[in-house]
C-alpha positions in Angstrom: -0.9 -14.3 0.1 -0.3 -10.8 1.5 -1.0 -9.4 -2.0 -4.3 -11.2 -2.4 -7.2 -9.0 -3.5 -9.9 -11.6 -3.9 -13.1 -10.1 -2.5 -15.2 -12.6 -0.6 -17.5 -9.6 0.0 -18.2 -9.2 -3.7 -18.4 -13.0 -4.2 -21.2 -13.1 -1.6 -23.2 -10.0 -2.5 -22.8 -9.4 -6.2 -24.8 -12.5 -7.4 -27.7 -11.3 -5.2 -27.5 -7.8 -6.5 -27.5 -9.0 -10.1 -30.7 -11.0 -9.6 -32.5 -7.7 -8.7 -30.8 -5.3 -11.1 -32.9 -4.1 -14.1 -30.5 -1.7 -15.8 -32.3 0.5 -18.3 -29.7 2.8 -19.7 -26.9 1.8 -22.1 -24.3 2.8 -19.5 -26.0 0.8 -16.7 -26.2 -2.3 -19.0 -22.6 -2.0 -19.9 -21.6 -1.8 -16.2 -23.8 -4.8 -15.4 -22.2 -6.8 -18.2 -18.7 -6.0 -16.8 -19.8 -7.0 -13.3 -21.2 -10.4 -14.6 -17.8 -11.2 -16.2 -15.8 -10.1 -13.1 -13.6 -12.6 -11.3 -14.0 -10.9 -7.9 -10.4 -9.7 -7.7 -10.4 -6.1 -6.5 -7.1 -5.4 -8.3 -6.1 -1.8 -9.0 -6.6 -2.2 -12.7 -10.1 -3.6 -12.4 -13.0 -1.5 -13.7 -15.5 -3.9 -12.3 -14.0 -3.5 -8.8 -14.7 0.2 -9.0 -18.2 -0.4 -10.2 -19.0 -2.8 -7.4 -17.5 -0.5 -4.7 -19.6 2.4 -6.1 -22.7 0.3 -6.2 -22.2 -1.0 -2.7 -21.8 2.6 -1.4 -25.1 3.6 -2.9 -27.0 0.7 -1.4 -27.5 2.2 2.1 -28.8 5.6 1.0 -31.2 3.8 -1.5 -32.4 1.2 0.9 -32.4 2.8 4.4 -31.5 6.4 4.0 -35.1 7.4 4.6 -35.2 5.6 8.0 -31.7 6.6 9.2 -31.4 10.2 8.2 -28.2 11.9 7.0 -26.2 11.9 10.2 -26.8 8.3 11.1 -26.4 7.1 7.5 -22.8 8.4 7.2 -21.8 6.5 10.3 -23.7 3.4 9.2 -22.1 3.3 5.8 -18.7 2.6 7.2 -19.9 -0.5 9.0 -19.3 -2.7 5.9 -20.0 -6.1 7.4 -23.3 -4.9 9.0 -24.4 -3.3 5.7 -23.6 -6.5 3.8 -25.5 -8.8 6.1 -28.5 -6.5 6.1 -28.6 -6.2 2.3 -28.2 -10.0 2.0 -31.0 -10.6 4.5 -33.3 -8.1 2.8 -32.8 -9.5 -0.7 -32.9 -13.2 0.3 -36.3 -12.6 2.0 -37.3 -9.9 -0.6 -38.3 -7.6 2.3 -39.8 -4.7 0.4 -40.4 -2.8 3.6 -36.7 -1.8 3.7 -36.6 -1.3 0.0 -39.5 1.2 -0.1 -38.5 4.8 0.1 -41.0 6.4 2.5 -40.2 9.8 1.2 -41.9 9.1 -2.1 -45.6 8.4 -2.8 -44.8 5.3 -4.8 -44.0 1.9 -3.2 -40.6 0.8 -4.4 -39.6 -2.8 -4.7 -36.2 -4.2 -4.0 -35.6 -4.4 -7.8 -36.3 -0.7 -8.0 -33.9 0.1 -5.1 -31.1 -2.0 -6.4 -31.5 -0.7 -9.9 -31.5 3.0 -8.8 -28.4 2.3 -6.7 -26.6 0.9 -9.7 -27.6 3.9 -11.8 -26.3 6.3 -9.1 -23.1 4.4 -8.9 -22.5 4.5 -12.7 -23.3 8.2 -12.8 -20.8 8.9 -9.9 -18.0 7.0 -11.7 -18.7 8.8 -15.0 -18.2 12.1 -13.1 -15.0 10.9 -11.7 -13.4 8.9 -14.6 -15.3 10.0 -17.7 -17.7 8.1 -20.0 -15.3 5.5 -21.4 -15.7 2.5 -19.1 -12.8 0.8 -20.8 -10.5 3.3 -19.2 -11.9 2.9 -15.7 -9.6 1.5 -13.0 -10.3 0.9 -9.3 -7.0 2.5 -8.4 -7.8 5.8 -10.2 -10.2 6.6 -7.4 -9.0 4.3 -4.6 -5.9 5.7 -3.0 -4.2 4.5 0.2 -3.6 7.6 2.3 -0.8 8.2 4.7 -1.7 11.6 6.3 0.8 13.3 8.5 -0.6 13.4 12.0 0.1 17.1 12.5 0.1 18.8 9.1 -2.4 16.9 6.9 -5.1 19.4 7.8 -2.9 22.3 6.6 -3.5 22.5 2.9 -0.2 24.2 2.1 1.8 21.7 4.0 -0.1 18.5 3.0 1.9 17.8 -0.2 5.2 18.1 1.8 4.3 15.8 4.7 1.4 13.5 3.6 1.6 10.7 1.0 -1.0 8.8 -1.0 -0.7 6.0 -3.6 -3.2 4.2 -5.9 -4.2 0.9 -4.5 -6.5 -2.1 -4.9 -8.4 -4.3 -2.4 -11.5 -3.8 -0.3 -12.5 -4.3 3.3 -12.7 -8.1 2.9 -9.5 -8.8 1.0 -6.3 -10.1 2.5 -4.5 -7.1 1.1 -7.1 -5.0 2.9 -8.3 -1.8 1.3 -11.4 -0.4 3.0 -12.8 3.0 2.0 -13.6 5.9 4.2 -17.3 6.7 4.1 -16.7 10.4 4.8 -14.0 10.7 2.1 -15.4 8.3 -0.5 -13.0 5.7 -2.0 -10.0 7.0 0.1 -8.3 4.2 2.0 -7.2 5.4 5.5 -6.9 2.0 7.1 -3.8 0.3 5.7 -1.7 -2.8 6.4 1.2 -0.6 7.7 3.7 -3.4 8.2 4.1 -6.7 6.5 6.5 -9.5 7.5 7.4 -13.0 6.4 9.5 -14.9 9.0 11.7 -17.7 7.8 12.2 -20.2 10.6 14.7 -22.3 8.7 18.5 -22.0 9.1 18.5 -19.9 5.9 16.9 -17.1 8.0 15.6 -15.4 4.8 13.0 -13.3 6.6 11.5 -10.3 4.8 9.6 -7.2 5.8 8.2 -3.9 4.4 7.1 -0.9 6.4 4.7 1.6 4.9 6.1 4.9 3.7 9.7 4.9 5.0 12.1 4.6 7.9 12.7 8.3 8.5 10.3 10.8 10.0 12.1 13.7 8.4 10.2 14.9 5.2 13.4 16.0 3.6 15.2 12.7 4.1 15.4 10.4 1.1 14.1 7.6 3.4 10.9 9.5 4.4 8.9 7.6 1.7 11.4 5.3 -0.1 9.5 2.2 1.0 6.2 3.4 -0.5 6.7 1.9 -3.9 7.6 -1.5 -2.5 4.7 -1.4 -0.1 2.3 -0.6 -2.9 3.6 -3.5 -5.0 3.7 -5.8 -2.0 7.5 -6.3 -2.3 9.8 -6.8 0.6 13.2 -5.9 2.0 15.5 -8.4 3.7 15.6 -8.5 7.4 19.3 -8.3 8.3 20.0 -10.4 11.3 23.8 -11.1 11.1 26.3 -8.4 12.3 28.4 -8.6 9.1 25.3 -8.2 6.9 24.1 -5.3 8.9 27.5 -3.6 8.6 27.6 -4.1 4.8 24.1 -2.6 4.4 24.6 0.3 6.8 24.0 3.8 5.3 25.5 5.6 8.3 26.0 5.5 12.0 24.1 7.3 14.8 26.1 7.8 18.0 24.2 8.8 21.2 26.2 10.8 23.6 25.1 11.7 27.1 24.6 15.4 27.6 27.7 17.1 28.8 30.1 14.3 27.6 32.9 15.7 25.4 32.7 14.4 21.9 35.5 12.2 20.6 
């Protein structure tokens, strides 16, 4: 369950978008065909998940960018549930007032706006992943980021202290993977700790913490949990003294200042 990437967001919104999309270029038609065949799982290897995420990101600028302006738009784009409800309401009622771009002399319909957003999304993904859509993957552009709180902003230190891994999911999946509107497709909000508690006498409880147990970047345990976190695998929770002793990698002894060491 904790690895579930089924997107209820896509299941709700995509059928409505497809009703209004009128793809005109070969690339847009190929993307639309992939989206029609999608099973709504935002797994890391899904090309359609990347297409839908890019399309969704383009909806707000295409539909309400003229009313909101650049500064308000950036903040609004990160409010995913609000954007989704607004888009659904606009399309269900075919409210062309919101679909029309007031910055142009023509009067755009909702079909025009949805189609132009799809075209912009495909063009963006082509710039990022090339023209061969069969090689596109959601996790090629969607990375879970673990920035160091002090040194991530220092470019020369970032590779030493910060970590990032390819990941799936979106804001609506159980294995949540929202993107940052100001750093497109980067996932900064992560499920940092997972746990399964076994209440039976077997006491087979499991956990995984993101990144690692050590805060020292030169320690082998600074990021040794990251692979298991990415794959949604777990480590056993040792609850018995004997099990703890057998699994110990060392001992830390705390001594009061001024007390002679023994």
